[in-house]
Backbone as JSON Lines, residues from 0, in Angstrom:
{"i":0,"aa":"M","n":[1.06,-1.18,0.07],"ca":[0.07,0.09,0.29],"c":[0.7,1.48,-0.31]}
{"i":1,"aa":"D","n":[0.96,2.0,-1.0],"ca":[1.41,3.49,-0.78],"c":[1.42,4.11,0.26]}
{"i":2,"aa":"V","n":[1.54,4.9,0.49],"ca":[1.93,5.73,1.87],"c":[1.5,7.3,1.76]}
{"i":3,"aa":"S","n":[0.04,7.44,2.4],"ca":[-0.05,8.89,1.87],"c":[-0.43,9.86,3.47]}
{"i":4,"aa":"D","n":[-0.38,11.02,2.75],"ca":[-0.5,12.03,4.7],"c":[-1.86,12.29,4.67]}
{"i":5,"aa":"K","n":[-2.6,12.85,5.47],"ca":[-3.59,12.8,6.13],"c":[-4.48,13.59,4.98]}
{"i":6,"aa":"N","n":[-4.21,14.62,3.94],"ca":[-4.73,14.81,3.41],"c":[-5.25,14.61,1.57]}
{"i":7,"aa":"N","n":[-4.33,13.01,1.99],"ca":[-4.12,12.1,1.18],"c":[-3.44,12.59,-0.33]}
{"i":8,"aa":"N","n":[-2.39,12.67,0.41],"ca":[-1.15,13.44,-0.63],"c":[-0.14,12.63,-0.49]}
{"i":9,"aa":"L","n":[0.09,11.89,-1.86],"ca":[1.3,11.07,-2.15],"c":[2.43,11.03,-1.82]}
{"i":10,"aa":"V","n":[3.17,10.4,-0.16],"ca":[4.36,10.86,0.48],"c":[5.15,9.99,-0.36]}
{"i":11,"aa":"Q","n":[5.41,8.45,-0.54],"ca":[6.27,7.55,-0.57],"c":[5.26,6.05,-1.27]}
{"i":12,"aa":"K","n":[5.72,5.68,-2.37],"ca":[5.44,4.16,-2.19],"c":[5.3,3.31,-1.84]}
{"i":13,"aa":"E","n":[4.97,2.29,-1.35],"ca":[5.21,1.16,-0.13],"c":[6.32,0.82,-1.28]}
{"i":14,"aa":"L","n":[7.28,0.58,0.39],"ca":[8.52,-0.11,0.21],"c":[8.06,-1.98,0.24]}
{"i":15,"aa":"D","n":[9.0,-2.65,-0.23],"ca":[8.54,-4.17,-0.12],"c":[9.75,-4.72,0.74]}
{"i":16,"aa":"K","n":[9.11,-4.68,2.34],"ca":[9.39,-5.33,3.07],"c":[10.57,-6.0,3.12]}
{"i":17,"aa":"Y","n":[10.23,-7.32,2.51],"ca":[11.16,-8.14,2.18],"c":[11.96,-8.14,1.33]}
{"i":18,"aa":"K","n":[12.38,-6.8,0.37],"ca":[13.63,-6.59,-0.07],"c":[14.59,-6.37,1.15]}
{"i":19,"aa":"F","n":[14.39,-6.0,2.0],"ca":[14.89,-5.45,2.85],"c":[15.84,-6.76,3.94]}
{"i":20,"aa":"K","n":[17.3,-6.74,4.02],"ca":[17.99,-7.55,5.26],"c":[17.85,-6.92,6.39]}
{"i":21,"aa":"L","n":[16.5,-6.79,7.39],"ca":[16.31,-6.19,9.04],"c":[17.68,-7.09,9.6]}
{"i":22,"aa":"V","n":[18.8,-6.49,9.66],"ca":[19.61,-6.51,11.09],"c":[19.85,-5.85,12.04]}
{"i":23,"aa":"F","n":[20.04,-6.47,13.17],"ca":[19.77,-5.99,14.11],"c":[21.38,-4.78,14.63]}
{"i":24,"aa":"N","n":[21.11,-3.54,14.8],"ca":[22.85,-3.28,14.91],"c":[22.06,-2.27,16.12]}
{"i":25,"aa":"R","n":[22.83,-2.62,17.21],"ca":[22.68,-1.27,18.5],"c":[22.6,0.12,18.46]}
{"i":26,"aa":"E","n":[23.89,0.71,17.68],"ca":[24.3,2.67,17.37],"c":[23.29,2.43,16.35]}
{"i":27,"aa":"T","n":[23.22,1.91,15.32],"ca":[21.76,2.74,14.12],"c":[20.61,2.14,15.02]}
{"i":28,"aa":"T","n":[19.87,1.32,15.6],"ca":[18.81,1.91,16.35],"c":[18.61,3.04,17.14]}
{"i":29,"aa":"I","n":[20.2,3.37,18.07],"ca":[19.85,4.33,18.78],"c":[20.22,5.98,17.97]}
{"i":30,"aa":"E","n":[21.07,5.76,16.71],"ca":[20.41,6.65,15.67],"c":[19.53,7.34,15.42]}
{"i":31,"aa":"N","n":[18.79,5.82,15.01],"ca":[17.12,5.97,14.47],"c":[16.5,6.72,15.89]}
{"i":32,"aa":"L","n":[16.61,6.15,16.45],"ca":[15.43,7.07,17.65],"c":[15.9,7.94,18.2]}
{"i":33,"aa":"L","n":[16.83,8.28,18.15],"ca":[17.46,9.64,18.24],"c":[17.19,10.48,17.12]}
{"i":34,"aa":"K","n":[16.79,10.59,15.89],"ca":[16.37,11.13,14.61],"c":[15.53,11.36,14.79]}
{"i":35,"aa":"I","n":[14.3,10.19,15.39],"ca":[12.5,9.79,15.71],"c":[12.64,11.33,16.91]}
{"i":36,"aa":"K","n":[13.3,10.94,17.98],"ca":[12.87,11.62,19.07],"c":[12.58,12.76,18.72]}
{"i":37,"aa":"K","n":[14.17,13.59,17.65],"ca":[14.16,14.64,17.22],"c":[12.89,15.89,16.57]}
{"i":38,"aa":"I","n":[12.41,14.5,15.43],"ca":[10.79,15.66,14.68],"c":[9.98,15.17,15.55]}
{"i":39,"aa":"L","n":[9.79,13.91,16.89],"ca":[8.58,14.07,17.5],"c":[8.83,15.36,18.54]}
{"i":40,"aa":"D","n":[9.42,15.76,18.73],"ca":[10.19,16.94,19.94],"c":[9.46,17.85,19.37]}
{"i":41,"aa":"D","n":[9.83,18.52,17.76],"ca":[9.9,19.2,16.71],"c":[8.22,19.74,16.73]}
{"i":42,"aa":"I","n":[7.98,18.47,16.03],"ca":[6.52,18.42,15.93],"c":[5.6,18.68,17.4]}
{"i":43,"aa":"E","n":[5.92,18.98,18.4],"ca":[5.29,18.9,20.1],"c":[4.55,17.24,19.95]}
{"i":44,"aa":"C","n":[5.01,16.12,20.15],"ca":[4.38,14.89,19.64],"c":[4.92,13.68,21.49]}
{"i":45,"aa":"K","n":[3.89,14.6,21.89],"ca":[3.86,13.69,23.23],"c":[4.31,11.99,22.83]}
{"i":46,"aa":"F","n":[5.52,11.5,23.34],"ca":[5.48,9.42,22.58],"c":[6.24,9.24,24.24]}
{"i":47,"aa":"Y","n":[6.51,8.32,23.82],"ca":[7.03,7.4,25.43],"c":[7.75,5.91,24.41]}
{"i":48,"aa":"P","n":[8.66,5.63,25.42],"ca":[10.06,3.84,24.39],"c":[8.57,2.75,25.03]}
{"i":49,"aa":"G","n":[8.94,2.74,24.16],"ca":[7.62,1.21,24.7],"c":[8.0,-0.07,24.42]}
{"i":50,"aa":"F","n":[7.47,-1.49,25.08],"ca":[7.84,-2.82,25.29],"c":[9.01,-2.81,25.13]}
{"i":51,"aa":"G","n":[9.96,-4.05,24.5],"ca":[11.47,-4.19,25.02],"c":[12.41,-2.99,24.83]}
{"i":52,"aa":"T","n":[11.86,-2.03,23.79],"ca":[12.5,-0.75,24.1],"c":[13.08,-0.05,25.08]}
{"i":53,"aa":"F","n":[11.59,-0.14,26.18],"ca":[11.52,0.84,27.62],"c":[12.6,-0.58,28.45]}
{"i":54,"aa":"L","n":[11.89,-1.43,28.4],"ca":[12.85,-2.51,29.41],"c":[14.71,-2.2,29.11]}
{"i":55,"aa":"G","n":[14.75,-2.01,28.05],"ca":[16.18,-2.02,27.97],"c":[16.68,-0.88,28.35]}
{"i":56,"aa":"M","n":[15.84,0.27,28.19],"ca":[16.6,1.46,28.44],"c":[16.72,1.9,30.33]}
{"i":57,"aa":"Y","n":[14.8,0.97,30.8],"ca":[15.41,1.21,31.99],"c":[16.41,0.03,32.52]}
{"i":58,"aa":"R","n":[16.35,-1.4,32.36],"ca":[17.07,-1.98,33.22],"c":[18.62,-2.06,32.22]}
{"i":59,"aa":"E","n":[18.6,-2.0,31.37],"ca":[20.13,-1.94,30.9],"c":[20.89,-0.64,30.31]}
{"i":60,"aa":"K","n":[20.11,0.17,30.91],"ca":[20.27,1.39,30.16],"c":[21.27,1.9,28.79]}
{"i":61,"aa":"N","n":[20.8,0.98,27.58],"ca":[20.83,1.03,26.43],"c":[19.49,-0.49,25.68]}
{"i":62,"aa":"I","n":[20.15,-0.7,24.55],"ca":[18.95,-1.07,24.04],"c":[19.26,-2.93,24.15]}
{"i":63,"aa":"I","n":[18.28,-3.76,23.94],"ca":[18.58,-4.58,24.74],"c":[19.01,-5.15,23.49]}
{"i":64,"aa":"V","n":[20.55,-6.61,23.34],"ca":[20.97,-6.23,22.15],"c":[20.47,-7.75,21.34]}
{"i":65,"aa":"N","n":[19.3,-8.22,21.75],"ca":[18.72,-9.57,20.87],"c":[17.57,-9.03,20.35]}
{"i":66,"aa":"D","n":[16.94,-8.22,21.42],"ca":[16.02,-7.31,20.22],"c":[15.83,-7.01,19.06]}
{"i":67,"aa":"S","n":[14.94,-6.82,17.93],"ca":[15.32,-7.21,16.66],"c":[14.25,-5.49,16.11]}
{"i":68,"aa":"D","n":[14.04,-4.71,17.1],"ca":[13.19,-3.45,16.43],"c":[13.59,-2.66,17.39]}
{"i":69,"aa":"S","n":[12.89,-1.43,17.03],"ca":[12.51,-0.42,18.57],"c":[11.12,-0.02,18.3]}
{"i":70,"aa":"D","n":[10.53,0.36,19.34],"ca":[9.09,0.68,19.92],"c":[8.86,2.06,20.76]}
{"i":71,"aa":"L","n":[8.23,2.73,19.67],"ca":[7.7,4.01,20.89],"c":[5.73,3.92,20.91]}
{"i":72,"aa":"I","n":[5.6,4.77,21.9],"ca":[4.26,4.62,21.6],"c":[3.46,6.54,21.8]}
{"i":73,"aa":"V","n":[2.63,6.19,21.09],"ca":[2.01,7.75,21.09],"c":[0.11,7.46,21.37]}
{"i":74,"aa":"F","n":[0.31,8.31,21.68],"ca":[-1.18,8.59,21.53],"c":[-1.81,9.5,20.16]}
{"i":75,"aa":"E","n":[-3.57,8.86,20.06],"ca":[-4.28,9.6,18.94],"c":[-3.68,10.83,18.45]}
{"i":76,"aa":"D","n":[-3.53,12.0,19.75],"ca":[-3.85,13.17,19.22],"c":[-1.37,13.05,18.29]}
{"i":77,"aa":"G","n":[-1.23,12.46,18.88],"ca":[0.34,12.11,18.37],"c":[0.39,12.1,16.95]}
{"i":78,"aa":"Y","n":[-0.37,10.59,17.01],"ca":[0.01,10.19,15.83],"c":[-1.19,10.62,14.78]}
{"i":79,"aa":"D","n":[-1.75,11.61,14.85],"ca":[-2.17,12.93,13.46],"c":[-1.24,13.73,12.96]}
{"i":80,"aa":"K","n":[-0.61,14.04,14.09],"ca":[0.53,15.1,14.03],"c":[1.67,14.28,13.1]}
{"i":81,"aa":"I","n":[2.06,12.95,13.84],"ca":[3.24,12.21,12.81],"c":[2.23,12.03,11.56]}
{"i":82,"aa":"L","n":[1.47,12.02,10.83],"ca":[1.11,12.14,9.03],"c":[0.79,12.93,8.78]}
{"i":83,"aa":"K","n":[0.93,14.05,9.73],"ca":[1.23,15.47,8.5],"c":[1.87,15.97,8.62]}
{"i":84,"aa":"N","n":[3.1,14.79,9.08],"ca":[4.21,15.71,9.63],"c":[5.2,14.5,9.03]}
{"i":85,"aa":"L","n":[4.8,13.58,7.55],"ca":[5.43,12.33,7.08],"c":[7.07,13.13,6.78]}
{"i":86,"aa":"H","n":[6.73,13.73,6.14],"ca":[8.07,14.53,5.4],"c":[8.94,14.91,5.98]}
{"i":87,"aa":"L","n":[8.86,15.09,6.91],"ca":[10.17,15.22,7.98],"c":[10.66,13.89,8.42]}
{"i":88,"aa":"F","n":[10.28,12.99,8.48],"ca":[10.55,11.48,9.14],"c":[11.63,11.52,7.56]}
{"i":89,"aa":"L","n":[10.24,11.66,5.79],"ca":[11.41,10.94,5.45],"c":[12.73,12.2,4.22]}
{"i":90,"aa":"A","n":[12.61,13.14,4.91],"ca":[14.09,14.46,4.75],"c":[15.14,13.65,6.05]}
{"i":91,"aa":"A","n":[14.72,13.29,6.8],"ca":[15.61,11.86,7.64],"c":[16.31,11.1,7.24]}
{"i":92,"aa":"D","n":[15.81,10.69,5.97],"ca":[16.2,9.04,5.86],"c":[15.36,7.95,6.46]}
{"i":93,"aa":"L","n":[14.65,9.08,6.69],"ca":[13.6,7.46,7.62],"c":[12.24,7.38,6.42]}
{"i":94,"aa":"K","n":[12.75,6.19,5.8],"ca":[11.48,5.77,4.92],"c":[10.42,4.86,6.31]}
{"i":95,"aa":"I","n":[8.63,4.92,5.15],"ca":[8.28,4.0,5.92],"c":[8.5,2.89,5.6]}
{"i":96,"aa":"L","n":[8.3,1.76,6.18],"ca":[8.47,0.37,6.04],"c":[6.79,-0.67,5.75]}
{"i":97,"aa":"R","n":[5.92,0.38,6.95],"ca":[4.49,-0.09,7.14],"c":[4.14,1.44,7.87]}
{"i":98,"aa":"N","n":[2.93,1.01,7.19],"ca":[1.41,1.46,7.93],"c":[0.09,0.9,8.17]}
{"i":99,"aa":"N","n":[-0.35,0.69,8.75],"ca":[-1.22,-0.05,9.65],"c":[-2.23,-0.18,9.68]}
{"i":100,"aa":"S","n":[-3.0,0.99,9.22],"ca":[-4.79,1.76,9.2],"c":[-4.72,1.78,11.08]}
{"i":101,"aa":"G","n":[-3.43,2.65,11.36],"ca":[-3.64,3.32,12.4],"c":[-3.29,2.05,13.84]}
{"i":102,"aa":"S","n":[-3.04,0.84,13.54],"ca":[-2.28,0.36,14.55],"c":[-0.58,0.4,14.46]}
{"i":103,"aa":"I","n":[-0.34,0.61,13.67],"ca":[1.66,0.62,13.89],"c":[1.35,1.27,12.29]}
{"i":104,"aa":"L","n":[3.02,2.04,12.41],"ca":[3.74,2.85,11.85],"c":[4.92,2.4,11.3]}
{"i":105,"aa":"S","n":[5.84,2.12,10.4],"ca":[7.49,1.66,11.19],"c":[8.15,2.07,10.02]}
{"i":106,"aa":"F","n":[9.39,3.06,10.35],"ca":[10.27,3.89,10.05],"c":[11.03,3.04,10.18]}
{"i":107,"aa":"H","n":[12.02,3.33,8.29],"ca":[13.29,1.71,8.51],"c":[14.35,2.64,7.5]}
{"i":108,"aa":"R","n":[15.65,2.68,8.47],"ca":[16.56,3.51,7.86],"c":[17.95,2.45,8.58]}
{"i":109,"aa":"N","n":[18.77,2.21,7.28],"ca":[19.68,1.13,7.43],"c":[20.05,-0.17,8.12]}
{"i":110,"aa":"D","n":[19.06,-0.84,7.85],"ca":[18.41,-1.55,8.03],"c":[18.18,-2.38,9.44]}
{"i":111,"aa":"N","n":[17.65,-1.59,10.27],"ca":[17.29,-1.65,11.16],"c":[15.71,-0.64,11.37]}
{"i":112,"aa":"Y","n":[14.68,-0.53,11.93],"ca":[13.35,0.0,12.12],"c":[12.75,0.74,13.31]}
{"i":113,"aa":"T","n":[11.69,1.17,13.58],"ca":[10.86,1.37,14.42],"c":[9.52,1.96,14.07]}
{"i":114,"aa":"D","n":[9.37,1.05,15.15],"ca":[7.5,1.2,15.01],"c":[7.35,1.89,16.26]}
{"i":115,"aa":"I","n":[6.06,2.68,15.31],"ca":[5.56,3.58,15.95],"c":[4.37,2.63,16.31]}
{"i":116,"aa":"Y","n":[3.44,2.71,17.76],"ca":[1.68,2.17,18.6],"c":[1.39,3.38,18.21]}
{"i":117,"aa":"P","n":[-0.02,4.01,18.47],"ca":[-0.38,4.98,18.19],"c":[-1.83,4.17,19.25]}
{"i":118,"aa":"F","n":[-1.56,4.9,20.71],"ca":[-2.94,4.23,21.35],"c":[-3.57,4.78,21.31]}
{"i":119,"aa":"Y","n":[-5.0,4.64,21.45],"ca":[-6.6,5.41,21.52],"c":[-7.05,4.94,22.88]}
{"i":120,"aa":"F","n":[-7.6,6.27,23.57],"ca":[-8.4,5.88,25.17],"c":[-9.96,5.13,24.7]}
{"i":121,"aa":"R","n":[-10.09,4.11,25.63],"ca":[-11.28,4.02,25.04],"c":[-11.52,2.77,26.39]}
{"i":122,"aa":"N","n":[-12.86,3.14,27.18],"ca":[-13.39,2.45,27.86],"c":[-12.15,2.61,29.32]}
{"i":123,"aa":"N","n":[-11.78,3.62,29.37],"ca":[-10.89,4.52,30.64],"c":[-9.45,3.63,30.26]}
{"i":124,"aa":"I","n":[-9.36,3.74,29.24],"ca":[-7.35,3.24,28.92],"c":[-7.39,3.44,28.0]}
{"i":125,"aa":"Y","n":[-6.17,3.42,28.0],"ca":[-5.36,3.61,26.46],"c":[-4.72,1.74,25.93]}
{"i":126,"aa":"Q","n":[-5.01,1.84,24.75],"ca":[-5.06,0.43,24.18],"c":[-4.76,0.5,22.65]}
{"i":127,"aa":"N","n":[-3.99,-0.25,22.14],"ca":[-3.65,-0.35,20.46],"c":[-3.8,-1.89,20.45]}
{"i":128,"aa":"G","n":[-4.68,-2.47,19.81],"ca":[-5.23,-3.74,20.25],"c":[-5.3,-4.6,20.97]}
{"i":129,"aa":"G","n":[-4.62,-5.43,21.36],"ca":[-4.43,-5.69,22.78],"c":[-3.82,-5.68,23.87]}
{"i":130,"aa":"Y","n":[-3.33,-4.85,23.29],"ca":[-2.14,-3.75,23.92],"c":[-2.69,-2.91,24.7]}
{"i":131,"aa":"K","n":[-2.39,-2.93,26.0],"ca":[-3.22,-2.01,27.12],"c":[-1.89,-1.13,28.44]}
{"i":132,"aa":"L","n":[-2.66,0.2,28.22],"ca":[-2.04,1.02,29.2],"c":[-2.5,1.94,30.03]}
{"i":133,"aa":"D","n":[-1.87,1.24,31.11],"ca":[-2.53,1.64,32.16],"c":[-2.67,3.39,32.96]}
{"i":134,"aa":"L","n":[-3.55,3.83,32.89],"ca":[-3.58,6.07,33.54],"c":[-2.44,5.89,33.88]}
{"i":135,"aa":"I","n":[-2.53,5.1,35.39],"ca":[-1.1,5.06,36.3],"c":[-0.13,5.09,36.01]}
{"i":136,"aa":"H","n":[0.29,4.64,34.76],"ca":[1.72,4.8,33.46],"c":[1.88,6.33,33.16]}
{"i":137,"aa":"I","n":[1.04,6.53,33.09],"ca":[1.22,7.94,32.09],"c":[0.86,9.49,33.22]}
{"i":138,"aa":"E","n":[0.34,8.99,34.52],"ca":[-0.21,10.3,35.15],"c":[0.42,11.42,35.48]}
{"i":139,"aa":"K","n":[1.67,11.06,35.57],"ca":[2.59,11.73,35.99],"c":[3.81,11.72,35.34]}
{"i":140,"aa":"E","n":[4.64,12.29,34.66],"ca":[5.61,12.55,34.0],"c":[6.83,12.72,34.22]}
{"i":141,"aa":"S","n":[7.98,10.93,34.55],"ca":[8.94,10.65,34.41],"c":[9.52,10.94,33.58]}
{"i":142,"aa":"Y","n":[11.13,10.67,33.51],"ca":[12.17,11.48,32.84],"c":[13.26,10.32,32.94]}
{"i":143,"aa":"L","n":[13.94,9.65,31.65],"ca":[15.27,9.16,32.2],"c":[16.11,9.29,31.03]}
{"i":144,"aa":"D","n":[17.65,9.79,31.54],"ca":[18.41,10.33,31.03],"c":[19.44,9.38,30.12]}
{"i":145,"aa":"L","n":[19.28,9.14,29.02],"ca":[19.99,8.49,27.87],"c":[20.27,8.67,26.45]}
{"i":146,"aa":"F","n":[21.42,7.78,26.77],"ca":[22.25,8.6,24.95],"c":[22.11,10.12,24.77]}
{"i":147,"aa":"G","n":[22.28,11.0,25.84],"ca":[22.91,12.69,25.69],"c":[21.63,13.37,25.58]}
{"i":148,"aa":"V","n":[20.43,12.53,25.81],"ca":[19.36,13.16,25.62],"c":[18.32,12.64,26.61]}
{"i":149,"aa":"K","n":[16.75,13.59,27.49],"ca":[16.17,13.27,28.51],"c":[14.95,12.36,27.9]}
{"i":150,"aa":"W","n":[14.14,11.63,27.97],"ca":[13.21,10.88,27.68],"c":[12.4,10.38,28.37]}
{"i":151,"aa":"L","n":[10.96,11.08,27.79],"ca":[9.86,10.81,28.73],"c":[9.4,8.92,29.24]}
{"i":152,"aa":"V","n":[9.14,8.91,29.97],"ca":[9.04,7.33,30.24],"c":[7.74,6.55,31.12]}
{"i":153,"aa":"F","n":[7.5,5.92,31.18],"ca":[5.81,5.46,32.51],"c":[6.65,6.26,33.59]}
{"i":154,"aa":"S","n":[5.51,6.3,34.24],"ca":[5.34,6.69,35.91],"c":[5.81,5.05,36.36]}
{"i":155,"aa":"E","n":[6.55,5.04,37.83],"ca":[5.66,3.91,38.21],"c":[6.18,2.61,36.9]}
{"i":156,"aa":"P","n":[7.54,2.91,36.81],"ca":[8.75,1.83,35.64],"c":[8.26,0.06,36.06]}
{"i":157,"aa":"E","n":[9.16,0.14,37.1],"ca":[8.88,-1.02,37.39],"c":[7.41,-2.18,37.78]}
{"i":158,"aa":"K","n":[6.61,-1.02,37.82],"ca":[5.41,-1.73,38.05],"c":[4.88,-1.81,36.77]}
{"i":159,"aa":"Y","n":[5.13,-1.12,35.85],"ca":[4.7,-1.28,34.35],"c":[5.37,-2.32,34.18]}
{"i":160,"aa":"L","n":[6.75,-2.69,34.26],"ca":[7.79,-3.79,33.29],"c":[7.59,-5.28,34.21]}
{"i":161,"aa":"E","n":[6.21,-5.0,34.79],"ca":[6.59,-6.49,36.2],"c":[4.89,-7.18,35.59]}
{"i":162,"aa":"G","n":[4.0,-5.41,35.75],"ca":[3.0,-5.95,34.87],"c":[3.15,-6.66,33.15]}
{"i":163,"aa":"R","n":[3.69,-5.99,32.65],"ca":[4.33,-6.42,31.25],"c":[4.7,-7.9,31.1]}
{"i":164,"aa":"Y","n":[6.63,-7.79,31.93],"ca":[6.59,-9.11,31.41],"c":[6.75,-10.24,32.38]}
{"i":165,"aa":"G","n":[6.22,-9.66,33.89],"ca":[6.35,-10.57,35.21],"c":[7.08,-10.27,36.33]}
{"i":166,"aa":"P","n":[7.47,-10.97,37.05],"ca":[7.87,-10.56,38.48],"c":[9.54,-10.82,37.64]}
{"i":167,"aa":"D","n":[10.09,-11.57,37.13],"ca":[11.53,-11.92,36.53],"c":[12.21,-11.08,35.73]}
{"i":168,"aa":"W","n":[11.64,-9.94,35.03],"ca":[11.6,-8.92,34.14],"c":[13.06,-7.86,33.79]}
{"i":169,"aa":"R","n":[13.71,-8.14,35.77],"ca":[14.92,-7.47,36.07],"c":[15.67,-8.53,35.15]}
{"i":170,"aa":"I","n":[15.4,-9.91,34.93],"ca":[16.54,-10.68,34.73],"c":[16.58,-11.32,32.53]}
{"i":171,"aa":"P","n":[17.53,-10.91,32.5],"ca":[17.41,-11.02,30.79],"c":[17.3,-12.27,30.33]}
{"i":172,"aa":"T","n":[16.57,-12.66,29.45],"ca":[16.63,-13.8,28.92],"c":[16.69,-14.2,27.65]}
{"i":173,"aa":"P","n":[17.93,-14.04,26.63],"ca":[18.22,-14.56,25.58],"c":[17.15,-15.38,24.93]}
{"i":174,"aa":"G","n":[16.68,-14.47,23.69],"ca":[15.74,-15.25,22.98],"c":[14.52,-15.37,23.08]}
{"i":175,"aa":"R","n":[14.11,-14.49,24.25],"ca":[12.57,-14.06,24.7],"c":[12.03,-13.14,23.73]}
{"i":176,"aa":"C","n":[11.09,-12.94,23.14],"ca":[10.46,-12.2,22.54],"c":[10.32,-10.65,23.77]}
{"i":177,"aa":"A","n":[11.13,-9.71,23.16],"ca":[10.74,-8.87,24.01],"c":[9.6,-8.23,24.16]}
{"i":178,"aa":"D","n":[8.41,-7.94,23.19],"ca":[7.08,-7.94,23.92],"c":[5.86,-8.22,24.56]}
{"i":179,"aa":"G","n":[7.1,-9.68,25.45],"ca":[6.17,-9.9,26.43],"c":[6.0,-11.34,25.87]}
């Protein structure tokens, strides 16, 4: 599927994700996250590192070595800002790898990709498909200094991580999928 902005203007022809050799590289992943963070900050889009990305940032103060991608969580209004500003990502050499109808948007650069998950407020909880985010984790702003910048992160991070990964979240488990 070709990728269009909110005004239905074509911004990029669909990439064939099977043509890419996606190889995890920690340094490239960090570079990509920093590029995306700068754009999101510039367009005033509130976001959080999510899933294995947050787990690694909090537990290891780094990106998990055996993770396959990086993940960010935005809310509905932030997702709309991203769609209105896709040209900024393309100008930063971040190509759109996938855009699945409001459930996930993936940016690809140098054989690594970052997934952006829009969460929607429904029934007193933020969710994206089967993923849920309790309000307790976003009521207060918390920050983590990492990679030379300040990241907005979930409040009560250890409760979040235990709820997501179980009581052994502190123990790295090679081969375990980082999304839980």
